[in-house]
LUMPA-888677 format. One record per residue (C-alpha): residue number from 1; x negated, y negated, z negated. Coordinates in pm, 1 decimal. Example, Ala and Ser with C-alpha at 12.3 -4.5 7.8 and 13.67 -1.06 7.14 Angstrom:
BEGIN
SITE   seq         xx         yy         zz
SITE     1    -1230.0      450.0     -780.0
SITE     2    -1367.0      106.0     -714.0
***
This chain:
BEGIN
SITE   seq         xx         yy         zz
SITE     1     -779.7     -898.7    -1518.0
SITE     2     -783.6    -1017.3    -1155.3
SITE     3    -1051.2    -1079.8     -892.2
SITE     4    -1082.5    -1126.3     -515.9
SITE     5    -1341.4    -1048.0     -248.6
SITE     6    -1366.1    -1116.1      123.3
SITE     7    -1008.0    -1038.7      221.0
SITE     8     -940.6     -785.4      -52.2
SITE     9     -823.5     -818.0     -412.4
SITE    10     -858.1     -603.1     -723.6
SITE    11     -629.3     -603.4    -1028.1
SITE    12     -658.0     -433.4    -1369.7
SITE    13     -334.0     -379.8    -1562.7
SITE    14     -285.8     -346.2    -1938.4
SITE    15     -291.4       34.4    -1912.6
SITE    16     -642.4       41.3    -1764.8
SITE    17     -523.6      118.8    -1411.2
SITE    18     -692.4      -39.9    -1108.0
SITE    19     -501.1     -162.9     -804.5
SITE    20     -655.3     -284.9     -477.7
SITE    21     -501.7     -451.7     -173.4
SITE    22     -603.9     -608.3      155.5
SITE    23     -904.0     -555.2      377.8
SITE    24    -1054.0     -206.5      390.3
SITE    25    -1305.9     -210.1      675.1
SITE    26    -1579.8      -77.7      444.8
SITE    27    -1370.7      140.7      215.5
SITE    28    -1338.9     -128.2      -54.4
SITE    29     -978.2      -21.6     -125.2
SITE    30    -1101.2      321.2     -237.1
SITE    31     -828.9      530.4      -71.6
SITE    32    -1060.3      752.3      145.5
SITE    33     -962.5      558.9      462.4
SITE    34    -1046.5      234.0      640.1
SITE    35     -683.5      121.4      661.3
SITE    36     -566.5     -217.0      530.8
SITE    37     -314.6     -225.4      247.2
SITE    38      -44.5     -493.8      238.6
SITE    39       82.8     -362.8      -94.5
SITE    40     -101.2     -271.9     -416.1
SITE    41     -279.8       62.8     -396.3
SITE    42     -336.6      252.1     -721.2
SITE    43     -699.7      367.8     -710.1
SITE    44     -731.6      736.3     -794.0
SITE    45    -1029.0      929.1     -932.8
SITE    46    -1091.4      661.8    -1197.0
SITE    47    -1077.3      705.9    -1575.8
SITE    48     -926.0      432.2    -1792.1
SITE    49    -1094.4      102.3    -1699.5
SITE    50    -1179.6     -199.5    -1917.6
SITE    51    -1337.9     -439.8    -1665.9
SITE    52    -1336.0     -499.5    -1289.2
SITE    53    -1510.0     -713.0    -1027.6
SITE    54    -1541.6     -749.4     -652.3
SITE    55    -1834.1     -801.4     -421.6
SITE    56    -1797.0     -948.9      -76.5
SITE    57    -1710.7     -605.0       65.2
SITE    58    -1733.3     -372.1     -235.0
SITE    59    -1536.3     -305.4     -553.8
SITE    60    -1654.7     -235.8     -908.4
SITE    61    -1511.8     -112.6    -1238.9
SITE    62    -1638.8      -32.2    -1589.8
SITE    63    -1465.4      248.3    -1779.1
SITE    64    -1408.3      278.2    -2155.2
SITE    65    -1723.8      490.4    -2190.0
SITE    66    -1940.6      218.5    -2035.2
SITE    67    -1986.7      384.3    -1694.6
SITE    68    -1980.0      183.3    -1371.5
SITE    69    -1773.1      300.8    -1075.8
SITE    70    -1834.7      152.4     -730.0
SITE    71    -1693.6      186.8     -379.1
SITE    72    -1700.3        6.1      -44.7
SITE    73    -1995.1     -129.2      150.6
SITE    74    -2345.6      -10.4       59.5
SITE    75    -2567.6     -157.1      330.0
SITE    76    -2828.1     -276.4       76.2
SITE    77    -2764.5      -28.8     -203.4
SITE    78    -2522.5     -260.4     -386.1
SITE    79    -2326.3       44.2     -503.2
SITE    80    -2638.1      193.4     -660.2
SITE    81    -2624.5      482.6     -411.6
SITE    82    -2928.6      592.1     -204.5
SITE    83    -2726.0      670.0      110.3
SITE    84    -2662.4      337.9      287.0
SITE    85    -2313.8      416.8      419.2
SITE    86    -1962.6      316.1      318.4
SITE    87    -1827.5      492.4        8.1
SITE    88    -1452.4      520.8       57.5
SITE    89    -1366.4      654.9     -289.5
SITE    90    -1501.6      548.1     -632.9
SITE    91    -1841.9      690.0     -722.1
SITE    92    -1999.6      679.5    -1067.7
SITE    93    -2339.1      514.1    -1110.8
SITE    94    -2583.5      778.5    -1231.6
SITE    95    -2850.1      758.1    -1505.5
SITE    96    -2713.8      438.0    -1662.5
SITE    97    -2430.6      376.0    -1907.9
SITE    98    -2329.5      152.2    -2200.1
SITE    99    -2215.9     -126.2    -1966.2
SITE   100    -1961.9     -384.1    -2082.6
SITE   101    -1926.5     -600.5    -1770.3
SITE   102    -2010.0     -600.2    -1399.1
SITE   103    -2015.2     -867.8    -1127.7
SITE   104    -2033.7     -828.8     -750.6
SITE   105    -2222.8    -1078.1     -536.9
SITE   106    -2244.8    -1088.3     -159.4
SITE   107    -2449.4     -769.9     -112.9
SITE   108    -2571.9     -720.1     -470.3
SITE   109    -2437.8     -616.6     -810.7
SITE   110    -2512.9     -752.8    -1159.4
SITE   111    -2421.6     -564.9    -1478.3
SITE   112    -2439.0     -630.8    -1853.5
SITE   113    -2509.6     -364.3    -2116.0
SITE   114    -2402.4     -348.2    -2480.4
SITE   115    -2755.5     -433.6    -2595.5
SITE   116    -2746.1     -769.4    -2411.1
SITE   117    -2975.1     -662.5    -2126.9
SITE   118    -2887.3     -746.2    -1764.5
SITE   119    -2935.7     -510.5    -1470.1
SITE   120    -2920.2     -572.2    -1094.6
SITE   121    -2936.6     -385.5     -764.4
SITE   122    -2872.1     -440.6     -393.2
SITE   123    -2979.1     -724.9     -161.5
SITE   124    -3267.3     -939.8     -287.5
SITE   125    -3386.1    -1171.6       -9.3
SITE   126    -3288.1    -1479.4     -213.2
SITE   127    -3402.3    -1337.6     -547.4
SITE   128    -3047.1    -1231.8     -636.5
SITE   129    -3177.2     -946.6     -852.0
SITE   130    -3388.9    -1173.3    -1073.2
SITE   131    -3657.1     -906.8    -1112.4
SITE   132    -3955.7    -1116.5     -996.2
SITE   133    -3949.9     -971.0     -644.2
SITE   134    -3760.6     -998.2     -315.2
SITE   135    -3740.0     -626.1     -251.9
SITE   136    -3395.8     -472.8     -215.1
SITE   137    -3307.9     -197.1     -464.0
SITE   138    -3054.1       87.0     -453.1
SITE   139    -3090.8      149.7     -827.3
SITE   140    -3056.6      -72.7    -1138.1
SITE   141    -3352.0     -299.6    -1215.9
SITE   142    -3405.8     -523.0    -1518.6
SITE   143    -3346.4     -897.7    -1480.0
SITE   144    -3655.6    -1066.7    -1619.8
SITE   145    -3791.0    -1401.9    -1737.9
SITE   146    -4091.4    -1579.1    -1586.9
SITE   147    -4324.4    -1404.5    -1835.7
SITE   148    -4197.2    -1065.7    -1706.5
SITE   149    -4011.6     -985.9    -2029.5
SITE   150    -3652.5     -858.7    -1988.2
SITE   151    -3370.2    -1110.3    -2019.0
SITE   152    -3177.8    -1029.6    -2337.7
SITE   153    -2918.0    -1142.4    -2589.5
SITE   154    -2669.1    -1200.8    -2304.7
SITE   155    -2292.5    -1188.4    -2361.9
SITE   156    -2151.2    -1288.2    -2020.2
SITE   157    -2253.0    -1286.3    -1652.4
SITE   158    -2115.4    -1447.0    -1334.1
SITE   159    -2212.7    -1387.2     -970.2
SITE   160    -2047.8    -1436.8     -629.1
SITE   161    -2273.6    -1527.6     -334.6
SITE   162    -2649.7    -1532.0     -374.5
SITE   163    -2693.8    -1664.4     -727.9
SITE   164    -2608.6    -1558.8    -1082.9
SITE   165    -2552.2    -1720.2    -1422.4
SITE   166    -2595.6    -1547.4    -1759.2
SITE   167    -2472.1    -1680.1    -2094.2
SITE   168    -2650.4    -1583.0    -2415.8
SITE   169    -2502.8    -1558.8    -2765.5
SITE   170    -2649.5    -1899.5    -2858.5
SITE   171    -2462.1    -2083.8    -2584.0
SITE   172    -2758.2    -2115.2    -2345.5
SITE   173    -2722.1    -2049.3    -1971.7
SITE   174    -2980.4    -1879.2    -1748.0
SITE   175    -2976.3    -1877.5    -1367.1
SITE   176    -3154.4    -1713.0    -1074.3
SITE   177    -3124.5    -1654.8     -698.1
SITE   178    -3049.2    -1899.2     -417.5
SITE   179    -3062.4    -2271.2     -494.2
SITE   180    -3000.4    -2447.7     -162.1
SITE   181    -2740.9    -2680.0     -318.8
SITE   182    -2871.8    -2703.5     -674.6
SITE   183    -2637.0    -2427.2     -791.2
SITE   184    -2898.8    -2302.7    -1038.7
SITE   185    -2888.2    -2628.6    -1233.6
SITE   186    -3247.4    -2720.8    -1148.5
SITE   187    -3365.9    -3015.0     -939.0
SITE   188    -3583.9    -2802.9     -708.5
SITE   189    -3383.1    -2644.8     -426.5
SITE   190    -3583.7    -2325.2     -380.2
SITE   191    -3493.9    -1964.0     -447.2
SITE   192    -3577.7    -1839.6     -795.4
SITE   193    -3687.5    -1479.6     -849.9
SITE   194    -3643.0    -1469.5    -1228.5
SITE   195    -3398.8    -1583.9    -1494.4
SITE   196    -3466.0    -1939.1    -1608.8
SITE   197    -3288.7    -2135.2    -1881.6
SITE   198    -3092.5    -2438.1    -1760.6
SITE   199    -3216.0    -2735.6    -1959.7
SITE   200    -2965.9    -2982.8    -2100.5
SITE   201    -2677.2    -2736.3    -2094.0
SITE   202    -2597.1    -2619.3    -2447.3
SITE   203    -2311.6    -2481.5    -2657.0
SITE   204    -2148.7    -2318.3    -2355.2
SITE   205    -1856.2    -2078.9    -2402.3
SITE   206    -1777.2    -1962.9    -2046.3
SITE   207    -1941.9    -1954.9    -1703.0
SITE   208    -1826.5    -1901.0    -1343.5
SITE   209    -1982.6    -1932.7     -998.2
SITE   210    -1875.2    -1980.3     -636.3
SITE   211    -2078.0    -1938.1     -320.7
SITE   212    -2291.6    -2250.3     -375.9
SITE   213    -2149.3    -2404.8     -693.7
SITE   214    -2137.3    -2332.7    -1066.2
SITE   215    -1894.0    -2417.8    -1346.3
SITE   216    -1908.7    -2394.8    -1727.1
SITE   217    -1691.6    -2469.7    -2030.1
SITE   218    -1843.9    -2613.9    -2349.6
SITE   219    -1744.3    -2521.5    -2703.6
SITE   220    -1506.6    -2819.0    -2719.9
SITE   221    -1336.0    -2729.4    -2392.3
SITE   222    -1533.8    -2976.9    -2183.7
SITE   223    -1584.3    -2886.1    -1815.5
SITE   224    -1923.9    -2897.5    -1639.1
SITE   225    -1996.6    -2854.4    -1267.3
SITE   226    -2308.6    -2848.8    -1050.3
SITE   227    -2412.5    -2738.1     -701.3
SITE   228    -2219.3    -2800.0     -379.9
SITE   229    -1893.5    -2985.8     -330.3
SITE   230    -1755.0    -2795.8      -29.8
SITE   231    -1462.4    -3028.6       30.2
SITE   232    -1424.7    -3395.3      110.3
SITE   233    -1085.4    -3364.2      278.7
SITE   234     -920.4    -3602.4       34.5
SITE   235    -1188.2    -3871.6       81.4
SITE   236    -1265.9    -3884.9     -288.5
SITE   237    -1569.5    -4077.3     -410.5
SITE   238    -1783.3    -3771.2     -489.7
SITE   239    -2109.2    -3655.1     -327.8
SITE   240    -2146.0    -3349.8     -102.4
SITE   241    -2341.9    -3187.8     -383.5
SITE   242    -2422.6    -3257.6     -747.0
SITE   243    -2799.6    -3280.9     -798.4
SITE   244    -2757.2    -3254.1    -1174.8
SITE   245    -2505.3    -3111.5    -1417.7
SITE   246    -2194.4    -3330.6    -1435.0
SITE   247    -1934.0    -3332.8    -1713.3
SITE   248    -1587.5    -3399.5    -1574.8
SITE   249    -1407.9    -3660.8    -1781.8
SITE   250    -1043.1    -3740.6    -1853.7
SITE   251     -936.3    -3376.9    -1866.0
SITE   252     -768.4    -3176.7    -2141.6
SITE   253     -975.2    -2906.8    -2316.9
SITE   254    -1022.1    -2602.7    -2094.3
SITE   255    -1016.6    -2240.7    -2216.8
SITE   256    -1071.2    -2031.8    -1901.4
SITE   257    -1243.8    -2076.7    -1564.1
SITE   258    -1286.7    -1878.2    -1243.1
SITE   259    -1425.5    -1945.4     -896.7
SITE   260    -1349.6    -1831.5     -547.2
SITE   261    -1614.1    -1868.6     -279.6
SITE   262    -1523.4    -2231.4     -207.6
SITE   263    -1283.3    -2335.5     -484.2
SITE   264    -1247.7    -2329.9     -862.3
SITE   265     -965.9    -2272.5    -1110.1
SITE   266     -932.6    -2363.1    -1478.0
SITE   267     -672.3    -2305.6    -1748.7
SITE   268     -631.1    -2577.4    -2010.9
SITE   269     -542.2    -2527.7    -2376.2
SITE   270     -168.8    -2546.0    -2297.1
SITE   271     -178.1    -2275.3    -2028.9
SITE   272     -158.3    -2520.7    -1735.4
SITE   273     -372.0    -2427.4    -1431.5
SITE   274     -596.2    -2677.3    -1252.5
SITE   275     -769.0    -2628.2     -918.0
SITE   276    -1023.5    -2800.0     -695.4
SITE   277    -1238.7    -2732.4     -387.6
SITE   278    -1135.5    -2614.6      -43.4
SITE   279     -767.8    -2548.2       15.6
SITE   280     -748.6    -2447.5      381.5
SITE   281     -505.6    -2163.3      314.3
SITE   282     -330.1    -2283.3       -0.2
SITE   283     -556.0    -2122.9     -261.7
SITE   284     -511.8    -2429.2     -486.5
SITE   285     -140.3    -2347.5     -504.7
SITE   286      -16.6    -2702.5     -450.9
SITE   287      205.2    -2630.8     -151.8
SITE   288      -32.8    -2786.0      103.3
SITE   289     -380.3    -2739.4      255.2
SITE   290     -544.7    -3055.8      120.7
SITE   291     -876.2    -3002.2      -59.6
SITE   292     -977.2    -3179.2     -379.1
SITE   293    -1324.8    -3249.9     -513.0
SITE   294    -1195.6    -3297.2     -867.4
SITE   295     -953.4    -3084.2    -1074.6
SITE   296     -586.0    -3135.6    -1001.6
SITE   297     -284.0    -2968.3    -1161.3
SITE   298     -103.2    -2685.6     -986.5
SITE   299      260.5    -2799.9    -1016.9
SITE   300      485.5    -2596.6    -1247.4
SITE   301      222.7    -2327.8    -1303.8
SITE   302      197.2    -2289.2    -1680.6
SITE   303      193.0    -2017.7    -1947.1
SITE   304     -111.0    -1864.3    -1771.8
SITE   305     -373.5    -1658.2    -1956.5
SITE   306     -614.1    -1548.9    -1678.8
SITE   307     -718.1    -1653.6    -1327.9
SITE   308     -941.5    -1513.5    -1056.5
SITE   309    -1064.0    -1630.6     -718.1
SITE   310    -1160.9    -1466.7     -391.1
SITE   311    -1265.7    -1590.3      -50.1
SITE   312     -972.4    -1829.5       20.5
SITE   313     -748.3    -1651.6     -232.7
SITE   314     -639.3    -1702.2     -595.2
SITE   315     -481.7    -1469.3     -851.6
SITE   316     -338.1    -1523.3    -1200.3
SITE   317     -174.8    -1347.7    -1497.0
SITE   318       74.5    -1518.0    -1728.1
SITE   319      122.0    -1459.2    -2101.0
SITE   320      402.5    -1212.0    -2029.8
SITE   321      172.6     -994.8    -1818.7
SITE   322      311.3    -1098.2    -1480.8
SITE   323       69.6    -1119.1    -1185.5
SITE   324       64.0    -1395.9     -920.7
SITE   325     -121.1    -1444.1     -591.7
SITE   326     -162.9    -1734.5     -347.8
SITE   327     -383.5    -1840.2      -57.5
SITE   328     -498.6    -1660.7      256.1
SITE   329     -329.0    -1334.9      350.9
SITE   330     -493.4    -1246.2      681.6
SITE   331     -560.0     -889.7      563.7
SITE   332     -259.5     -844.9      335.7
SITE   333     -470.2     -921.9       27.0
SITE   334     -176.4    -1093.4     -143.6
SITE   335      -16.4     -750.8     -184.9
SITE   336      326.8     -882.9      -87.6
SITE   337      386.4     -638.9      197.1
SITE   338      322.8     -888.7      477.8
SITE   339       58.7    -1124.5      622.7
SITE   340      224.0    -1454.0      527.3
SITE   341       -7.7    -1711.5      370.5
SITE   342      106.5    -1837.9       30.1
SITE   343       67.2    -2208.4      -45.7
SITE   344      223.7    -2175.9     -391.0
SITE   345      190.4    -1893.8     -648.4
SITE   346      415.4    -1593.2     -588.7
SITE   347      472.9    -1311.7     -834.2
SITE   348      306.4     -981.0     -744.6
SITE   349      493.2     -662.9     -829.9
SITE   350      253.2     -380.4     -912.2
SITE   351      448.8      -97.0     -759.3
SITE   352      187.0      115.5     -583.9
SITE   353      263.3      218.6     -229.3
SITE   354      272.2      583.1     -133.4
SITE   355      -84.7      707.1     -168.5
SITE   356     -262.1      888.5      115.6
SITE   357     -415.8     1226.2       50.1
SITE   358     -755.7     1181.1     -110.3
SITE   359    -1043.7     1379.6       33.9
SITE   360    -1192.2     1485.2     -298.4
SITE   361    -1524.8     1617.0     -170.1
SITE   362    -1599.9     1322.1       55.0
SITE   363    -1807.5     1058.1     -124.4
SITE   364    -1886.9      853.3      184.0
SITE   365    -1774.5      842.1      543.6
SITE   366    -1942.7      771.7      874.9
SITE   367    -1741.5      539.1     1099.1
SITE   368    -1664.6      661.9     1452.9
SITE   369    -1900.1      413.4     1618.4
SITE   370    -2187.8      545.6     1408.7
SITE   371    -2163.4      888.0     1574.9
SITE   372    -2231.6      724.5     1910.0
SITE   373    -2529.2      544.6     1760.7
SITE   374    -2669.1      869.8     1622.6
SITE   375    -2617.6     1043.5     1959.8
SITE   376    -2801.2      757.8     2133.8
SITE   377    -3095.0      784.4     1893.8
SITE   378    -3107.0     1160.6     1939.8
SITE   379    -3106.7     1117.9     2317.9
SITE   380    -3390.3      865.6     2303.1
SITE   381    -3588.4     1093.3     2074.5
SITE   382    -3536.1     1391.4     2303.1
SITE   383    -3648.0     1193.0     2608.5
SITE   384    -3963.3     1075.9     2432.0
SITE   385    -4038.3     1432.4     2332.1
SITE   386    -3996.1     1558.7     2690.5
SITE   387    -4216.6     1282.2     2836.9
SITE   388    -4494.1     1355.0     2585.3
SITE   389    -4467.5     1726.9     2654.3
SITE   390    -4494.6     1669.3     3029.9
SITE   391    -4804.9     1453.3     2981.0
SITE   392    -4969.6     1720.1     2763.4
SITE   393    -4904.5     1980.2     3032.4
***
């Protein structure tokens, strides 16, 4: 399993081990430091993991017992922790278990439990939490329908920026959050604070979302898209956004989809990978930086079983268990030991670099600049106290 965030990537191998690489300015690597990693780092202090995801600046994992582990940025409580500081090592979410999947958005987190219920926490200005409010939460809250009843019978979730999709066991799709570009599948472009069924979209097998766009696969392998079209570099005859759900024609049946922030990837029934969207840094893997509004084949990239997207990055796993990365590498997120951008897929060797000493008792860390901020506040408070005292005397 592979996924990418804002300059960092996260990989789950067949043995349940989690590797991270790239940007680490908020502790999203999980190594107890803020240092970037140009090679895969084996995350310690984690039990055997079955599912992973990334937020914009945080990382997430679900273990075999159904517990969620989170680390990285926590400015809106997206880690489910009450202390709004960076958590530089994995921390287990308390008081909730039986999770089967987790998804990280910009500054929020969405999780799915075994009973089909959906839970959310973190930033909520755009209704990302789907709990009928716009209040941020540092603890799990139930995603609800317009009648205030909990959303249920869900088997899959997808979230990246400010909106989320949920797929139920009957093939129906629900959406909530930001809708500036029609990414919720509804004509009205206003934020939505609750889960609402997308009409006219049925018999869906898979879902994926980007920053302002959404993608789905039907039960016959057909591909549907809606929301923004962030690229017109190739001058194709497509609109800047799709006001309604569009089925893409003349494509082979698809079996797997994934989205980065501004691009999408799909695997067809033969194992061939297709890509479309922005391609500034080669995340479509075609050897150039030309964007495409419609799916186009990645040359000679077949025998693939899984794909994942980040912010200007792509990752993949082939049927033999080999990992590949391509796209932007400004923070070393390709894990290749350098900062060279990759315009075609390159195999990633999961040989963890030498691990730094983990500070076991340190759950979170205050950055150096924060100490100055705290000193400034203390100084201001002391001066106010002295002025008031002088006035009283």
